[in-house]
Structures are given as C-alpha cells and as structure tokens.
N, C-alpha and C positions, 0 to 999 in steps of 0.2 A: 546324539541329541544335544542341542545347545541349551545351556541353562540360562533362564531369564535372570537378568540383573535387575535389582530394584533401582528405580530412578525416582526423581522428584519432579512433580509437575505443579504449576501454579495456575489457577484460574485467572485469566486476564481480567475478568470483570470484578471479582471480589477479593482476590488474593489468597483464597483457600489453597492450601498445599496438600497434594495427594502424593503418597509414597507407595510405589509398587511398579510392576512391569508395564502396565498400561492403565492410563487414567479412565475413569468411567465416562460414558457418553455425555452425562449431564452432571454438573457440579452439585453436590448435595447441599451446599450453602445457598447459592443464588439461582440454581436451576438453569444456568447458562451452560454452554458446551464447547468452549474454546479454551484449550490448555496450551501453555507455553512451558518448555522444559526449563528446569532450574539447572544452571551450569555452574559447577564448582561452588555450589551453595548460593549462587546469585540467580535471581530471576531474569529471564530475557526481558521482562518488563522494565528493568532498570538499565538495560543496555542502551547505548546511544543510537539514535535513529540512523546515523550514518551506516550502521551495520545492516540495515534493512532497505535502504533506498535503491531505486532504479536510476539508470542513467537518464539524463534529461534530453528531450528533443525540443528545440525552440524554433519558432518561425515569426517573422515580422507580421504584425497585424494587418498589413495591406496585401498579404498573400491570399490566394483564394482558398476557399473551403475544399475545393476539388484537389488542390495541391496537398493540402493537409491530409485529406482522406487517403490519397495515394501513398504519402509518406507513412501514415499510420499502418496501412496494409503491408507495405514493404518491410517495415521494421517490427511489425507485429506488436504494436503498442496501442494503448487506449486513450492517450491524451497527448496534447502538445501545449507547451507554454507559449503564450502569445507575448511578443515584445513590441515595444515602441522605443526607438532610439537606443536599442540595446538593453533596455530595462524590462523586467517582467511586469505586465499589466493585466494579464488574464490567463485563462486556460480554456482550451476547447477539448471536450471529451466526446467519445462516441455517443453518449447520451445527449449532449448538446446538439449533435448533428441529427439525431433521430427526432428529438422533441421540437427543435427550433427550425428544422428544414423539412424533413420528410413529413412529419405530422401536420405541418402547415402548408405542405405542397409548394415549397419554395425551392425548387430544384435547379436554380440558376447557378451554373458553375462559376460565375463571376462574383458571387457573394464573397466578401472579405471576412477573414477570421475575426477582425475586431467587431463585426456586426453581430456575431453569435457567441462570442466568448463570455465566460462567466468571470466576473470581476467583483471585488479584488481577489487576488490569490493569497491565501493564508500561508505564512512561512513559519518554519521552526529552525532553530540553530542545529547544526549537525550533531552537537553534543547533548541535545535534549533527550531525556529518557523516553523510551518507547511508551511507557504508561502515560506520560504527560501528553505526548502527541496523540495517542488514542483518545484521551479525554477531549482534546481540542477538536478532533474529528467528530466525536460523538456530540459534543455541545453545539457544533455548527452544522451538523448533518453533511459533512464533507467526506469524501472517500480518498482524497489526495491532499497532500501538503507539500509545498515547495521547501526543500532543504537548502539552507544557506550557511556559508562560512564567511565570516567577516563581511556580511552583507551581500555576498555574491552567490548566485544560484549554483549548487553543486550536484543536486539530485532531486528525485521525486519520491516521497514516501507515499505508498498506496496501500490500500487494504490487500491488494493482490501481492505486493512485495513482502508484506508481513506473513501472509499465508504461505507463500512459496518457501520462505525460510523455515517455517514450522514443518511443512511437508518434507523438505530436504533433510531436516534433522531426524524426522521419523524414519525416512528411508535409510539413513545412515545407521540408525539404531537397529532397524530390522536386519541389515546386513551383519551387524555385530552380534545381535541376540538371536537371530533366526526369525522366521515368520511368526506372526501373532497366532496363537492357538485359541480356537473358540470352543 
C-alpha cells in the first residue's frame, strides 16, 4: 500500500493554499475549483508562461479558411495565428469558423483567413507570470494569448495548455502516490 504524501495546492483564483494529499473539489475561500500544485514552495501561478505554452502554427492572412481547417485537423490544434508580411495580425480559432462561417452559412472554401480572424492578438512576454496572464485572459474574455520573446512570437498560451500541464502533474503524482482513494 502506497502512503499518500502531503502536497500543497493553491487556488488559481484567490491564492488560498490547501495542504493534503488531494485538494477539495471547491475552494473554501472563493468557491472556485481549479487548483495548481505548489512546487518547491512556489506556486505554478508564479511560473513563467513559457512553461505552459503550445507551439505556434502560423498562416498568411490570404490563405483560405479551408487550408487552415485542414491544417488544424492534421495537427490537432484549435487555432492558427494569422500573419501579414510575417507579423501576427490576428488569430482564427475553431469558434471563429463555427460562428462566422457555419452559423452564417458562408461555406465558400475561398474565404480568406483575414476575413474571419479575430484581431488584435494580445501578447505576453515569455517570462510573464502565469497568474498575470490568466488575469489578462479573464479581463479580456480571451482563451489564448500569443507568447513573445524580444517581440517575436514563440508560442501560444491557451486555457488548454495550462490545463494539460495540471493534468500531467496529477498523473505523475498518482504514479508516485498511487491511485486516489475515495
């Protein structure tokens, strides 16, 4: 039988710290339910966003939505950064395709990305703390931020990329501590 180790978790929303083998489903302070592990006494909230970003996929704004959809399917991604003259000018997401094309019955494969992209793209430096990036996402109702280093795009921070990191850490912990007992 594997003995549970106590760990520390921090609520991403309010910063409440829970110490134990498994955090509660809902934070007792703010009633949210998303926890991040404290690593070596530091919250993942203070880690730089470069630790959580996905690789970028970019396309010129004059490429077709059809090409972008095929690329998104092949690479199993949910968005593409739209460029003009090599610079990011917007983003096209699965949601953009559904809301701006399918819901409007505009299924012409010749429609260009620049016609349906969301713009501008908000950016954060790769060293920005995760908590600050989450606040930017929340304040602007965005689910993705372009990550830059020295003004050049290097990755994409998404709600999914953050969640994947949390899930990965939990799976690693389960392998070390054994399965969660209910």
